[in-house]
C-alpha positions in Angstrom: -2.8 180.4 -197.0 -2.3 183.4 -194.8 -5.1 184.4 -192.4 -5.0 187.7 -190.4 -7.4 188.8 -187.7 -6.5 192.4 -186.9 -8.8 194.6 -185.0 -7.4 197.9 -186.0 -4.2 197.1 -188.0 -1.8 199.9 -188.8 0.4 199.9 -191.8 3.5 199.8 -189.7 2.5 196.7 -187.7 1.3 194.9 -190.9 4.6 195.7 -192.6 6.6 194.2 -189.8 4.6 191.0 -190.0 5.1 190.7 -193.8 8.8 191.3 -193.4 9.1 188.5 -190.9 7.1 186.1 -193.1 9.5 186.9 -196.0 12.4 186.0 -193.7 10.8 182.7 -192.8 10.2 181.9 -196.5 13.8 182.8 -197.4 15.0 180.4 -194.8 13.0 177.6 -196.2 14.3 178.1 -199.7 16.6 175.4 -201.1 20.1 176.7 -200.0 22.5 175.0 -202.4 24.9 177.9 -201.7 24.6 177.7 -197.8 27.2 175.0 -197.1 30.9 175.6 -197.5 34.1 173.6 -196.9 34.9 173.2 -193.3 38.0 171.9 -191.6 38.7 169.7 -188.6 42.1 170.7 -187.2 44.0 169.1 -184.4 47.0 170.9 -182.8 46.5 170.9 -179.0 47.7 168.5 -176.3 44.2 167.7 -175.0 43.0 166.8 -178.5 45.9 164.6 -179.3 45.7 162.9 -175.9 42.2 161.6 -176.9 43.9 159.5 -179.6 45.8 156.2 -179.4 49.6 156.3 -179.6 52.0 153.5 -180.1 55.6 154.5 -180.1 54.6 158.2 -180.3 54.9 160.8 -177.6 52.3 163.5 -177.1 53.9 166.8 -176.0 52.2 169.5 -173.9 53.0 172.1 -176.5 50.8 170.3 -179.0 53.3 168.1 -180.9 53.5 164.5 -181.8 57.0 162.9 -182.0 58.7 159.6 -181.8 59.0 158.2 -178.3 61.8 156.1 -176.7 61.4 152.4 -177.1 58.9 151.1 -174.4 58.6 147.4 -173.8 57.4 144.9 -171.1 60.4 143.2 -169.4 58.6 140.9 -167.0 55.3 140.3 -165.3 56.1 139.6 -161.6 54.0 137.4 -159.5 52.9 140.2 -157.2 50.0 142.6 -156.9 52.3 145.5 -156.7 55.9 146.5 -156.9 57.1 149.5 -154.8 60.8 149.8 -155.3 63.2 149.0 -158.1 67.0 149.1 -157.9 70.1 148.0 -159.8 73.0 146.4 -158.0 76.7 147.3 -158.7 76.9 144.5 -161.3 74.0 145.9 -163.2 71.4 143.2 -162.2 67.9 144.5 -161.8 65.8 143.9 -158.6 62.2 144.9 -157.7 60.4 144.7 -154.3 56.8 144.6 -153.4 54.0 142.3 -152.2 51.7 141.1 -150.9 53.2 139.2 -149.1 56.7 140.8 -149.1 58.9 139.6 -151.9 62.0 140.8 -153.8 62.6 139.6 -157.4 65.8 139.4 -159.4 65.6 139.8 -163.2 68.6 137.8 -164.6 66.9 137.6 -168.0 63.8 139.2 -169.6 60.6 137.5 -168.6 62.1 135.3 -165.9 62.1 136.8 -162.4 63.6 134.9 -159.5 62.4 135.4 -155.9 65.5 136.1 -153.7 63.6 137.3 -150.6 60.2 136.6 -149.1 58.6 137.0 -145.7 55.2 137.0 -144.0 55.3 140.8 -143.8 52.7 142.7 -145.9 55.2 144.5 -148.2 58.8 144.8 -149.1 58.8 148.6 -149.1 62.4 149.6 -149.7 65.7 148.2 -151.0 69.4 149.2 -151.0 72.7 147.7 -152.0 76.0 148.3 -150.2 79.3 148.8 -152.1 79.8 145.0 -152.3 76.4 144.3 -153.8 74.8 142.9 -150.6 71.0 143.4 -150.6 69.2 145.0 -147.7 65.3 145.0 -147.6 63.0 147.0 -145.4 59.5 145.6 -144.8 56.3 147.2 -143.5 54.2 147.6 -141.5 55.8 146.6 -138.1 58.7 145.4 -140.2 62.5 145.2 -140.0 65.6 145.7 -142.1 66.9 142.4 -143.5 70.3 141.5 -144.9 70.1 139.0 -147.8 73.2 137.0 -148.7 74.2 136.0 -152.2 72.9 132.5 -151.5 69.5 134.0 -150.5 69.7 133.6 -146.8 68.0 136.4 -144.8 68.7 137.7 -141.4 67.5 140.6 -139.3 70.0 143.4 -139.7 68.2 146.2 -137.8 64.9 146.6 -136.0 63.9 150.3 -135.6 60.8 149.3 -133.6 58.6 151.7 -135.6 55.4 151.2 -137.6 56.8 151.8 -141.1 60.1 151.6 -142.9 59.7 153.9 -145.9 63.2 154.1 -147.5 66.8 152.9 -147.3 69.9 154.7 -148.5 73.6 154.0 -148.2 76.2 156.8 -147.7 79.7 156.5 -149.3 81.2 155.5 -145.9 78.9 152.4 -145.8 76.4 153.7 -143.2 72.8 152.6 -143.9 70.2 155.3 -143.3 66.6 154.2 -142.5 63.6 156.5 -143.0 60.7 155.5 -140.8 57.2 156.5 -139.6 55.0 157.1 -137.6 57.4 159.0 -135.4 59.3 160.7 -138.2 62.7 159.3 -137.3 65.9 158.5 -139.3 68.3 155.9 -138.1 71.9 155.4 -139.0 73.1 151.8 -139.0 76.8 150.9 -139.1 78.0 148.0 -141.2 78.0 145.7 -138.2 74.3 146.3 -137.6 74.5 148.7 -134.7 72.0 151.5 -135.2 71.4 154.8 -133.6 68.9 157.6 -133.9 70.3 160.0 -136.4 67.5 162.5 -136.6 64.0 163.0 -135.1 61.7 165.4 -136.9 58.4 167.1 -136.0 56.8 165.3 -138.8 55.0 162.0 -138.6 56.7 160.3 -141.5 60.1 160.5 -143.3 59.0 159.2 -146.7 62.1 159.4 -148.9 65.9 159.8 -148.7 68.6 160.9 -151.1 72.1 162.3 -150.9 72.8 165.6 -152.7 76.0 166.4 -154.7 77.7 167.6 -151.5 77.0 164.4 -149.6 74.3 165.8 -147.4 71.3 163.6 -146.6 68.1 165.0 -147.9 64.6 163.8 -146.9 60.9 164.4 -147.8 58.2 164.4 -145.1 54.5 164.0 -144.4 52.1 165.7 -143.5 53.8 169.1 -144.0 55.4 168.2 -147.3 58.8 169.5 -146.4 62.3 168.9 -147.8 64.9 168.6 -145.1 68.7 168.6 -145.2 70.3 166.8 -142.3 73.9 167.1 -141.2 75.8 166.0 -138.1 75.4 168.4 -135.3 78.1 169.6 -132.8 78.0 168.7 -129.1 76.9 172.3 -128.2 74.0 172.2 -130.6 72.9 168.8 -129.3 73.0 170.0 -125.7 70.9 173.1 -126.5 68.3 171.0 -128.4 68.0 168.5 -125.6 66.0 171.0 -123.6 63.3 171.0 -126.4 62.9 167.2 -126.9 64.0 164.0 -125.3 64.7 162.6 -128.8 67.0 165.5 -129.6 69.4 164.4 -126.9 69.9 161.1 -128.6 69.8 162.4 -132.2 73.1 162.9 -133.9 72.0 165.4 -136.6 70.3 168.7 -137.0 67.8 169.5 -139.8 67.2 172.5 -142.0 64.1 172.9 -144.1 65.1 173.6 -147.7 61.5 174.1 -148.8 58.0 173.5 -147.5 55.8 172.7 -150.4 52.1 173.5 -150.8 51.4 169.7 -150.8 51.0 167.2 -148.0 53.2 164.3 -148.8 56.6 164.0 -150.6 56.4 160.8 -152.7 59.8 160.9 -154.5 63.0 162.8 -154.3 66.1 162.7 -156.5 69.4 164.7 -156.6 70.9 165.5 -160.0 74.7 165.5 -160.5 74.6 169.3 -160.9 73.2 169.8 -157.4 69.6 170.3 -158.5 67.0 168.5 -156.4 63.7 167.3 -157.9 60.7 166.6 -155.6 57.2 165.2 -156.3 54.4 166.0 -153.7 50.8 165.1 -153.6 47.7 165.9 -151.6 46.1 168.9 -150.0 47.2 170.1 -146.6 44.9 170.2 -143.6 42.8 173.2 -143.3 42.4 175.2 -140.1 39.7 173.7 -137.9 40.0 170.2 -139.3 41.0 167.2 -137.2 44.7 166.3 -137.6 45.1 163.5 -140.1 47.9 161.5 -141.7 47.6 160.2 -145.2 50.1 157.6 -146.5 49.9 156.6 -150.2 51.3 153.1 -151.0 50.5 150.6 -153.8 48.1 148.9 -151.4 46.1 152.1 -151.1 45.9 155.3 -149.2 45.7 155.0 -145.4 44.2 157.9 -143.5 44.9 158.3 -139.8 42.6 160.8 -138.0 43.4 162.1 -134.5 40.3 161.5 -132.3 39.5 161.9 -128.6 41.6 160.5 -125.9 40.9 156.8 -125.3 40.7 155.7 -121.7 42.2 152.5 -120.4 40.0 149.5 -121.2 38.1 151.5 -123.9 38.1 150.0 -127.4 40.1 152.1 -129.8 38.1 153.2 -132.9 39.1 151.4 -136.1 41.2 153.6 -138.5 39.6 154.0 -141.9 41.3 152.6 -144.9 40.8 154.5 -148.2 41.9 153.0 -151.6 43.9 155.0 -154.2 42.1 158.4 -154.5 40.8 159.0 -158.0 41.8 162.6 -158.0 44.6 164.1 -155.9 46.5 167.3 -156.6 50.2 166.8 -157.3 53.2 169.0 -158.1 56.8 168.6 -159.1 59.3 171.1 -157.7 62.9 171.9 -158.6 65.3 173.2 -156.0 68.5 174.7 -157.5 72.0 174.1 -156.1 71.7 177.5 -154.5 68.5 176.5 -152.7 66.0 178.5 -154.9 62.7 176.5 -155.3 60.2 176.6 -158.2 57.2 174.6 -159.2 58.1 172.9 -162.4 54.8 171.0 -163.1 51.4 170.5 -161.6 48.2 168.5 -162.2 44.9 167.7 -160.6 44.5 164.5 -162.7 47.8 162.6 -162.5 49.4 161.5 -159.2 53.2 161.3 -159.3 54.6 158.4 -157.4 58.2 158.2 -158.7 60.9 160.3 -160.3 64.0 159.6 -162.4 66.4 161.1 -164.8 66.6 160.0 -168.5 69.9 159.8 -170.4 69.0 163.0 -172.3 68.7 164.9 -169.0 64.9 165.1 -169.0 63.0 164.4 -165.7 60.9 161.3 -165.8 57.7 161.1 -163.7 55.8 157.9 -163.1 52.1 158.6 -162.5 48.8 157.0 -161.4 46.1 156.2 -161.6 46.5 155.8 -165.4 50.0 154.4 -165.3 51.5 157.0 -167.6 55.1 157.9 -168.0 55.9 161.6 -168.5 59.1 163.3 -169.5 59.6 167.0 -168.4 62.3 169.3 -169.8 63.9 172.2 -168.0 61.2 174.7 -169.2 58.3 172.7 -167.9 57.2 171.3 -171.3 56.3 167.7 -170.8 55.6 164.7 -173.0 53.3 161.8 -172.5 55.7 159.0 -173.5 53.7 155.8 -172.9 51.1 154.0 -170.8 51.9 150.9 -168.9 49.4 148.2 -168.5 49.1 148.9 -164.7 47.4 151.6 -162.7 50.5 153.2 -161.1 54.2 153.6 -162.0 55.8 153.4 -158.5 59.6 153.2 -159.2 62.2 154.3 -161.7 65.8 153.3 -162.1 68.5 153.7 -164.8 71.5 151.6 -165.6 75.0 152.7 -166.8 74.0 152.3 -170.5 71.1 154.8 -170.2 68.3 152.2 -170.2 65.5 153.1 -167.8 63.4 150.5 -165.9 60.0 151.0 -164.3 58.1 149.0 -161.7 54.3 149.3 -161.4 51.4 148.4 -159.1 48.0 146.9 -159.8 49.4 144.7 -161.2 53.1 144.4 -160.5 55.2 144.6 -163.8 58.6 145.8 -164.9 59.1 147.8 -168.1 62.2 149.1 -170.0 62.5 152.5 -171.7 65.0 153.6 -174.2 67.6 154.9 -174.7 67.0 154.0 -178.3 63.9 155.4 -180.0 61.2 153.3 -181.7 61.9 152.5 -185.3 58.3 153.3 -186.2 55.5 155.1 -184.4 51.8 155.1 -185.0 49.1 157.5 -183.9 45.4 157.1 -184.4 43.2 160.2 -183.9 39.9 160.1 -182.1 36.8 159.8 -184.4 35.5 163.1 -185.6 31.7 163.8 -185.8 30.9 166.1 -188.7 27.3 166.2 -187.5 26.1 165.7 -191.1 26.7 163.4 -193.9 29.8 164.8 -195.5 32.2 164.5 -198.4 35.9 164.5 -197.5 38.3 166.8 -199.2 42.1 167.2 -198.6 44.3 166.3 -195.7 47.0 168.7 -194.7 49.7 168.7 -192.0 52.9 170.4 -190.8 56.0 168.5 -189.9 59.1 170.6 -189.2 62.4 169.2 -190.4 64.0 166.7 -187.9 66.5 168.2 -185.4 68.0 164.8 -184.9 70.8 163.4 -186.9 70.2 159.7 -186.3 71.3 157.3 -189.0 68.5 156.2 -191.3 67.7 152.5 -191.5 65.7 152.9 -194.8 66.5 154.3 -198.2 66.5 158.1 -198.2 63.8 158.3 -200.9 61.3 156.5 -198.7 58.7 158.7 -197.0 59.3 159.3 -193.2 55.7 160.3 -192.6 52.5 158.6 -194.0 48.9 159.4 -193.3 45.8 157.2 -193.7 42.1 158.0 -193.5 38.9 156.0 -193.0 35.2 156.9 -192.5 32.0 155.5 -191.1 28.6 156.2 -189.7 29.0 155.0 -186.2 30.8 156.9 -183.4 33.2 154.1 -182.5 35.4 152.9 -185.3 35.1 149.2 -186.0 34.6 146.6 -188.7 31.6 148.5 -190.0 33.8 151.4 -191.0 35.6 151.7 -194.4 39.1 150.4 -194.8 42.1 152.7 -194.3 42.7 154.8 -197.5 46.3 155.9 -198.2 49.1 156.3 -197.7 49.3 160.1 -198.2 52.8 161.4 -198.1 52.3 164.9 -199.4 50.3 167.6 -197.5 47.3 168.6 -199.4 46.5 165.2 -200.9 42.8 164.4 -201.7 41.3 161.9 -199.4 39.6 158.8 -200.9 37.5 157.8 -198.0 33.7 157.4 -198.8 31.2 160.1 -197.7 30.0 159.5 -194.2 29.3 161.3 -190.9 32.4 160.3 -189.0 36.1 160.3 -190.0 39.4 159.3 -188.5 43.1 159.7 -189.5 46.2 157.7 -188.7 49.8 158.9 -188.9 52.9 156.6 -189.2 56.3 157.9 -188.5 59.2 155.9 -190.0 62.9 155.8 -189.7 63.4 156.2 -186.0 64.8 159.7 -186.0 64.5 161.5 -182.7 62.7 164.8 -183.2 60.5 163.7 -186.1 57.0 164.8 -185.4 53.7 166.5 -186.3 52.6 170.0 -185.2 49.1 170.0 -186.6 46.7 168.0 -188.9 43.7 169.4 -190.8 41.0 167.5 -192.7 38.6 169.4 -195.1 35.0 168.3 -195.5 31.8 169.5 -197.1 28.6 168.6 -195.3 25.6 167.8 -197.5 22.9 170.5 -197.6 20.0 170.0 -195.3 16.9 172.1 -195.2 16.8 174.2 -192.0 14.3 173.4 -189.3 13.1 176.5 -187.3 12.1 175.7 -183.8 12.0 179.3 -182.5 12.7 182.9 -183.4 12.5 185.8 -181.0 12.6 189.5 -181.9 13.2 191.2 -178.6 12.8 194.7 -179.8 9.4 194.4 -181.5 8.0 191.7 -179.2 7.1 189.5 -182.2 7.7 185.8 -181.7 7.6 183.0 -184.4 7.6 179.3 -183.5 7.0 176.1 -185.4 6.3 172.7 -184.1 9.4 170.4 -184.1 8.7 167.1 -185.8 10.2 164.5 -188.1 10.6 165.7 -191.7 8.0 163.9 -193.8 7.5 166.4 -196.7 4.4 167.9 -195.0 4.2 171.6 -194.5 5.2 172.9 -191.1 2.8 175.4 -189.5 4.4 178.6 -188.3 2.6 180.8 -185.8 3.5 184.5 -185.3 2.3 186.3 -182.3 2.5 190.0 -181.4 1.5 191.5 -178.1 -1.3 194.1 -177.9 -0.5 197.7 -178.8 -2.5 200.9 -178.7 -3.7 200.4 -182.3 -3.7 196.6 -182.6 -5.0 194.3 -179.9 -3.5 191.1 -181.4 -2.4 189.6 -184.7 -2.1 185.9 -185.5 -0.7 184.8 -188.8 -0.8 181.2 -189.8 1.2 180.1 -192.9 0.6 176.7 -194.5 2.6 176.1 -197.6 5.1 173.7 -199.0 8.5 175.2 -199.9 
């Protein structure tokens, strides 16, 4: 029934209204031809990262491929591990706390405590050419010498708050990086130490030797990479007028690069002379109070400079901040000529450790999701695996190419590669088609493998298999259908029952490096559903149509059309009540 109440209707206005009613009626007609086949396609890194990978690496250029073998080596009896090293005989050690401990891993799953103390953390380790272990503890710690029988003795006391890193030079000198005065000490084999370098920074966080034998360091809070070398007597005399520490220091420093970040967390030197650096945190802005932020497995400690404290006045307690949930981070590459470039950056992952894989790729241990990344020379990175801990804090590699990781929260040790997984599995996230749908064909693209690894299965066996399941709940579970497949040819028809949600799984066999998937596409046809109109606006004519939203019950839905007053018509209201 259509009711009109015009005062002075014109033919033009009435014609407009009838046209709009026809449009509404057309929309309510059964639309068997309205739905068409749609496709859910996945080909981007962010999409793939939402899935679950086992033995499959997710690359930043949108590719799934087999990953190096990743396995748990041991679960240490520690809350966190901060340093991992390999002695000259190939035995693995890891240091951490709390309290300070060093573990030796003679066999998988059986760590032995070779050092412990009442200090909070065993922060750094190093081995001399004879395989003798040296351990640096923090805070207010010392450098200990640990004999083969496990006896410990104080080797050197820098009398500083923190001992951040230890590194031996080829001549047997032990270099000790400290804070909170930003000093580096050189300790002779007999334990006699001297101030080697005093910087303007609060902390010398990491040490390494470049391909030319120069000592390189990373600092905090300016995020600098320094190269230190022995200074001449003339230089030392000139510098002594600037600082009392310079008179005692035996080296001069040169800033190779000042990053845009606050703290250098890791630094490694490649055999070709390239230096890789990871840095985190935002630098202090102009007008802010000077602060020092130190990230360790225990948390992030922030020191803020306050007003001068008079004698007898209680000093304000320094705040303690746990691991920040989001801290900007970057990885830099400095060529052997000294040219710097930013290789990788993120505002989600915090890089705590760097290493080199046997294939030459740069490895980055991150937090606070405990993910291991591999970055090639062009900045393309791959998400290799996730540890069961929050942070990957140390990376070491033995002579056979196997990589070892230590973690924090909790403290564990993992092994990576060099062999690849024999089989990898990737499960996509569940996809919501929004409507009850029938599933069509599954398609994918997998370029031929670039690797030439030997096959462990007959050549006629498929190297790539797909499976599909469906359900009517967002989270896949026992209430979903079983997995249908395997589908080994792109374009195969899926057998999963009609439903609203769908998920696919890929299995890569044969363990060939380079095998992978570039994209996956699932076709589906939603079931036709009558449209529900909750509002239509015609801006040019000023006519507005609106229906009341409600649960479909087979009853006719009232539609009201309103048109503002015009010179000829003061108002028109049309009410339609019919079942379509």
